[in-house]
N, C-alpha and C positions, 0 to 999 in steps of 0.2 A: 897357534892361534896369534893372530896380529893383535897387540894390544890397542886400546880406544886412544884418541889424541884428537887433539883440537884442528880442523884442517884451517890451512893459511887463508886471510881474509882473501888474496887475490885469486885463491881457487873458488872460496867463497864465491865469489862475485861473479865468477863465471861460470859456476855450475847456475846460478840464479840467471845468471843472462839467458841460459838456454833456454828456458822457461817464458821467456820475455820476449827475447828477442830472436823470433827461428827464423828471420829473414829481413834484408834491409825492409819490404812495408811496416813490418811489424815496428819498426824506430821508428820511420815514419809516423803511423797509426800512435804513438807515446807522444811524441814530440809535435806533433797538432794538435794531442789533446789539451796538453800544457798550455799550447798558444789561445786554444781557446778555454781554460780557463783562468787566462790572464787579462781578459777582455778585452780581447782585439779583435778589431773590423777589419783589418787587413790584412791576411796570410799569403806570402811568397814560396814555394817550393823549388829549388834548382836539383836536380839528378845528373848524375855522373856516371856512364856503363851502367845504368840500373838501378842507381844508389849504392853498390857494392863500391865502386871507388872515391864517389862523393856524394853526400846528401846536404846541402844546407837550406834549412829553415828561419827566414824571418818573420817578423810580426811587427805591431803597432801597439804592443799590449801595455800592462803595469811595467814590465821591468823587475830584475832581480837585482838587491840593494846589494853595495859592496861586503859587507862581511857574512852573506847569505850566498855567495856565487860557491865559496868553497861546499857550503855542506850541499847547493844543490848536488854535486854530484857523487855525496856520501848515500852509500844505503841506508835506510828507514829514515830517510829526513824530508819532511816536507811540510807545507805549509797548509794545507785541505783539511787536516782531522790532528784533534791533539786529544780524544777522549773517546772511552767505546759507545758514548750516547752520538759522540759525532759521526762515527764510522756504521753507527746502526741508522743512522739518518741520514748519508752523504749525497751530496747535489752533484758535487763535481764529478771531471771526467776522471781524472787521476788524483789518488790517493794512498797510493800503498808507501809512496815516499822511496822504490826502487830501480823504476825503469829508467833515468837516466843515469843513474848511478853502473846498471846493468850497462848501457850502452857505452858508456867510456871503459867498462873494463875488458871488453875487447875489440878497441878502434882508438883511433887521434879523435878527439875531441877539442873545440873550443867553442865555450858559450862567451856574447859579449852581450854587454847587457846595461839597459840606462832607467835606470829609478828615477820617480820625477823630485827626490827628496835630494839625490845626489846633483853637484856642477859638472857631471859628463859621466861619459861610459868609463865598465871596467870588464876586464879579462881576465877570464881564467882559461887553461888548457892542462889538459889530463893524455898522458901516452900509456893506454894501458892502466895499471896502478899508481901510476906517479903522477902526483896533480903540482903543476910550476904554482909559484905566487900570484897573485893577484895584481894588474898592472892596467893603467889609464888606457882607455879606449876612445876612438874618435865615436860615438852614437849619437845621434838626435832624439831616436826614441825606439821602446820596446827592445825585443832579445833577436839575435842571432846566432843558432845553435847550428857549427858543421861538423859535420864528421865524415875521415876520410880513410879511407882502408878498413872498413869493416870486416872482425876475425882476423885481422890481420898477427895476433898472437895465440890463436887458435885453429891453426892451419889442417886439423880434422874435421871440424867445423866446417870451414870455407869450401870442403871438397865437395860438400851435400848442395851448394848453391847452383841454379839451374845457371840456363845460359843470360847474358844480357838481359833479352828482348823479356822472357820469361819473368824473369826480376823486376823488371819497368813493369809489365804488366800488374803484376800483382802489389805494385806501390800506386801506379794508379787506380786500382780499385779501392786501395784503403784510402786515397784520396778522395774520391768518388763517395764513401761513404761517409766522411765526414764531412763534404760539400753539400751533401744532402740534408745534414743536419742542420745543419745553418744558414738556409739561404739570405740572413741579414749579415752575412760577413763576405766581404771580396775575397776570390783566391784565385790565385797563379800557380800554373805548373810548369815546369820548364824539362827538357830529357837533352843533354847534351847540347848544348846551346840553342836549342827551339824551342818556341812554346806551344805547349800539346793543347791547354788547358785554361782560358779566361771566365771566370765568372764573377760577374757584376753582384753586389748588393741588389736583391730584389724580391716578388712576392712569391711565395713557396711554389706553387704551381708554375710558376715562369722557372724557378730551378729545376724541379724536376724535370720539364722538359728540355731545358739547357744539357741537364746530365743523361736522361734516359732517352732523350730522342720525340722528336716530334711522333711518329710513332707510336708509341706509347703515350703520349699525350693526349694524342687522335684517339685513341681506344680505350682510357681509363676512364672512370668518373672519383668525382671527388663523395669522401666521406667525413661525416663526423659527429660522432654519435658518443653521449654520456649519460652515464647513470650509475650510482650509489658510489660516487667519489674516482671513477674508471674514466677516462677518454680515450678516444679511439679518432684519431683522422689522417688523412692523410688523401692516395688514391689508388686504386685497384684497377688494375684490365680487369675489360669485358672477354669474357671464355674465348672470344675470337680469337685475342692476340696472347693466346696461351705461348710456352714455350716448352722447346724437347729439354730443355735444363733448366737447371735453377740459379739464373743466370741474373736473373732483374727483381730479385726477392729482398727486401730492404726492411728489414724490423727494429724501430730504434724503442727504448725504454727510460722513460727521463733525458731524452737526448742520446743515449747511447746504445751505439749500434752492438746489437745480440744476435746471439744463434741459441734461441729455446726450443726445447722439443714440445714444452707443452702450446705453445704461441704456434709452432710452424701445425701442431695439427688440429689446433681448431681452424688455422686456414684452409688447409686440406679438406677437412670435412665440409668449412661452408661451401666450398667449391667443386663438393665431391660429386653433385646432383649435374651440372652443369660442366665439366671437362674431360673431352675425348683421352680415355686409358690413360697413354702413359704421362701425359702434356700436364704443364707445370703452371700454375699461376702467376704473373708478375704485379708486383706491388712495391709501394713504398707506406710504412703503415708508423704511426707514431703511437705507441700507449705512454699515458701519462697516468700516475698514479702517487699518492701519499710515498716517499721516499723510506719511512719506515717500515711498508708496506711490501717493500723487494730486497735480498739481498744480493748484493752485487760484490762481495768479496768472498767468490766462489771459485775463479782459478784466477792465476795471475795477470794473463790475457786480458782480462774483465770481457769477458764477450759472452760468459756464462752466469745466469741469474737463478734467486730461486723467489719465488711467492710464497707469501705466509699462507693465503688462502689463493691456490692454485684453481682450484674448482670454479670459485667465482668468476677469477680472469678469462677462465678458458670459454665459459658458459657467456660471456658480456663479449668476447672477441667473435666468437661464433655466430652468435645471434646477430651481434654489429653489419658486418660483412654478408650472414645468410638474408637479411631483409635488405638491405644493397643492391643485394643480387636478383633480387626477388622481385626490383620495381618491375610492374608489369609494362608492356613496351608503347600501353595507350595513356601512361600516368607515369608522367617526367619527375623527378623525385626532385631535382635541385638545378632546376634549369626556373627561370620568369615566365610567368603568363603566357607572355606575347612570344612564346619559342616552343616548336613542334619540334619532335622528340622522333627522330630515325636510330638504329641499330648503330649509326656512327658519330655522326657530329650534330648538333643542334644546327636549327636553319628557321629564321624566321617564316611564321607561320603566312603565308597570302593567300587571297580568294584562288577558290579551284574548279575551273568553270568544267564540267565532264562533257565528252558529245556524244554519252552515250545513257540512257535509263538506267537510272538506280534503284530498285525497290529490293527492300528487304525483310524477308520475313523472319519468324521465328521457325528456324528448321532444324529439326533432330538431325545430325550428321553419324549418326551412327550407324553402322552395320545391324541387319535386323537382327542379328543374333545376339547383342550384349547383355541388352537386358535382362534375357534367364541366363547369361552368363555370371553374373555380376550377385544376381538372387541365388544361385547354385551356389558361388563360392562364399557368399556374405553373410545370409540368412537373414537375422535377423539385425545383423551389425546396420546392415542398408537403411532398415526399416528405423533401427534406433536415432540417425540422424533424421538433417533434411535432406528429402528425396532431390530438392533440385540442385543437389552438392553434386549428386552423379547422374546426373543428365546435360544436354548441353543447352543453359539458357540465354544465349544470346539475346542482346537487344535490339529493338525496333528503331528501326532507322527512320529519323524525320519523313515525311515526303517531300524530296527531292524539289516537285514541282509547287507545292507552298512554300517550302522555304527559302525565300532570295540567296542564303548563304548556301549554295549548295554544296554539298562535302565538308561541312563542319556540324557539330554537334549544336544543338541548342545554345548551348555556352556558348560559341563562339569557337572553341577547338578542334583542329582538324584532326582526320580520321591518319593517324600514321602511315597505315600499313594502304593506305586507300582503298580503288574499288577492282573490283577483278573483270578484268576482260574477257579471259581465254583459257585454255586449257591444253597441257605439251603432251600429247599421249598417255593421257590419265594418270601422270607421276606429279606434274608440276601444273601452279597456277599462277599465270601471270597477272598482278596489279598493276593499275597506274596512279602513283601519288605527285605531291606535287614538285618532288624532286625528280621523276622518271618513272623508270622501271623497277617493282617487286618481283622476283623470283620465289616462287615459295615452294618446297616437299610440300606437300599436304599429308600426308600419311606420317611424314615424323611431327609436323606441325601437329595435327588431329591426337598422336600419341603422346605428347607435353600436356595436351590438353589433357585430354582422359588420365592423365599419370597425376596431375596436381589434383585434379578432382576428388580421386580414388585415395589421393593423401588426405584431404583435409575432410575427407568422409571419413576417416579412421580417427583422427586426430583430434576430431569434433566430440568422439566418446572415448570411454576409457577402455585399454585394447582389453579385448575380450580371453580369459582364460579356458583354457584345456585340461582340465583334472587328469593326470595319469594314471592310469588301474594299478599299477605297482609302482609308489615312490620309487627314482632311481638316487641310491645313492654313493657316495664318493670320496676319497680319502682327498682331504681342503688342507690348504697349508694356513698358518696363523692369519695371514692376511686378509684372505678368505674369508675365514670365519668370524673375522673383527668386521668387515665390509658389509657382511650379513646382518649380524649383531647392530650397526651402525644405523641400516636401512629401515629395520626394525622400529629403530628408538626413534623414528624421525615420525612425524605429522602426517607427513605425503611421502611415504614408502614408495621410490624410486623403481622398486624390484616390483611391484603390485600396481604401478602407474605403467611397467612394460609390459606386463601379463603374466609375471614370475609370482610364485609362491616357493619358497625356498629356508627347509629349515635346520636347524643346528643339532644334531642328535649327538653330538660331543665334540669334545673341543677340537676334535681335527675330523670331524665327518661332518659333511652336508649331504642334504638329500633334498633332491628337485620332486615338487607335487606336482606341481601344476610348469605349462609354459605357454605362449600366447598359443591362437585359434589358427593362427596364418600359417604356426611354423611346426604343429605338431609333429609332420614327420621328421625333423630335423634331428642332430645327434644331444638329447639335451645335459648331457654332460660338456659337452663341449664351449657348447652354447650358453650355457651358464657361468663356463670357468669367464668366458670373452665379456660377458656382461658384468661381472663382477669386477674383472681387471679393468674393464674402462671406467667404472661406477669409481672406483678406488682413485684416480689417475684422474680424472676428468671430472666425474660427478655425473656426470650422462653418459650412457651408453651408445655408442655409435655402431655398435657389434647387433643388435636388434634393430636397429633400425636399417641398419645396410640390408641386414637379411630381409626384413619384411617389402624394402623398398625393392630390391630383386625380383621379388615375386610380382609387387604391383605394376613394375614394371614389362614382366612378361604378359601381365593380364593386358594394360594398356596397348600393348602392342598389338592383341589379338583383336580387342574393343576398338581402335583406329581404325578409320576408313582405309579399305584397300586397295595398292596401286591397281591403273588399270579401268577404278571404277569413275563413269563418266559424270561428273557433278554441275547442276545446272550453274547461272549465276548466282540466284540468291542463294543455295549453297555455301559455294563459293565466298561472298561476302559474310556469310554469316560465322566461316573459319577465320576468315579476317579479324573481324569482329571479335572471335573468342581469343585469339593469339591477343591481341590488343589488352584484352581483359586477364589475362593470364600472368600468371607467375613464372618468370623462367624461361618464356616459350619460345628464346630467341634461341634454345638449343633442344636436340633431343633428349629423351634419358642417358643415350649414351653419351653426350657431349660435341654429337655433331650440330654445324649448325641446321635452323630448321628455309632460313630466308635469307637473300639477300637483295641487297640496293646495289642498280645499276643508275647511274647519276643523268640526268642529261649531256651533262660535260665529256662521261663518258662515253656514251651514243654519239655524241656529235664528233667525237673524235676518232671514232669506229668507221666512221662514213668521210669523215676527214669534210665535215659542212664547215666553211671559213675561209677554208686555206686556197 
């Protein structure tokens, strides 16, 4: 067997470079982070051949002193931390002291920098493991890092690089991530001598629009929620802007772009009730918290993090997004009082004079069978909650003759979905609002209304349990047993709140004694395992909620007004008012849209008016 021996420094650096510098985009990310850590307000990037041939990053930051230039290209040398306490509360983007050294080990690198305490700039160069002497250079401000021939001394690694266009695409994405995180910094990206992206310092929402496009900006809402030392802010797209891929998903923790499973899970769960099948949401979100509560030293790439209290972070993110997505159509959450909201843009409220009478009454839109249907399925549950939560309780509209501001609430707020004018083939309701035409899928819309009412009815009271005639025991691992014991020790036992009674029979055996009434026909063991896994990882069980919501969705579908049923004008208006007051009514239970707006401008284009 070969003897143990120390590896040469050059080989150690090349091995480290394999973790840090996976491709040109990885090198670009590390250098850009260094520029931001140096306090730069202007950063320029120039690439040749996708960054493989050359990469040049210049900034106007604080610069590097002459006697520190050689250290900048040395492994485990950094100005950002000096103790374990610093590491546990690191606030800078870089801190490991190995990125620039790893890049220099596999390329021809030149660093030119001007420090305010120096009379002029200085330059140092490296070729693999060999460093040149520091020499004077002409530079007025900041630092320039130039990298040529990446992987020139590791040809096997270079063979794994893709085409120039592919590598540039990855570099551009790395540039976008950094640019989104710092809207206060001016950025320039060039490729093969051509300017690709110029971003002036601006407000956050303008930067998001410049990087992600006007379509995203038009279909996204701004949110800013804070609680218990946590803050989540940014923009998230409405379900109507969902994507086939996860190509418009950006999450930052204390300004650092991350890919975190816990955060991703919380976001997916918040969108679950409004996205269609395999579609993915679009968002750029920033989570801010005490640096001491998050560990960023998980992987050399620094894109993975661990939270000290992951369950609290998960709950906070889920509830913040869930709340924002649940805002009813008729209750704008982030707009000024003089703005009316439709499914897309905010439009100034204007007096709306109808051309037909509008009389609104308390109409129960349910078909005749649902009342008994609910009673049969829920029993005492429906009586234990407010009866109004499982019946349609639409508001009565002011008398249009007595009200001079016809079409408006007494407060002056406009009805966003307007008023019904007709029904098409017993499927779609046509309504007129200030913007033009609203088309509503009446079954899908009413299905969402009934679904939300059923959920509210259950959430208003404790989930009823169904004791099992014979408790079901199963072999459990130590984590599952520990989760049950932990929940039993809490004053608000999460298992009981979800309708479960699980007992510990031995260090390796659990017994399911009761499960939720609504899921009495489910596989008790499989359901218990899923719930325990969710409680352990996220602090809340989506396994139960998902199964419960599937059943409620089926019930709501049966209860909703059926296609081909002829509705009167008052009934159609009652549906519109319920939609305006119902959370997530823009999508049905399966994530399909329930209504569309066709503006007067779009209608005029169809008929070539004004041409």
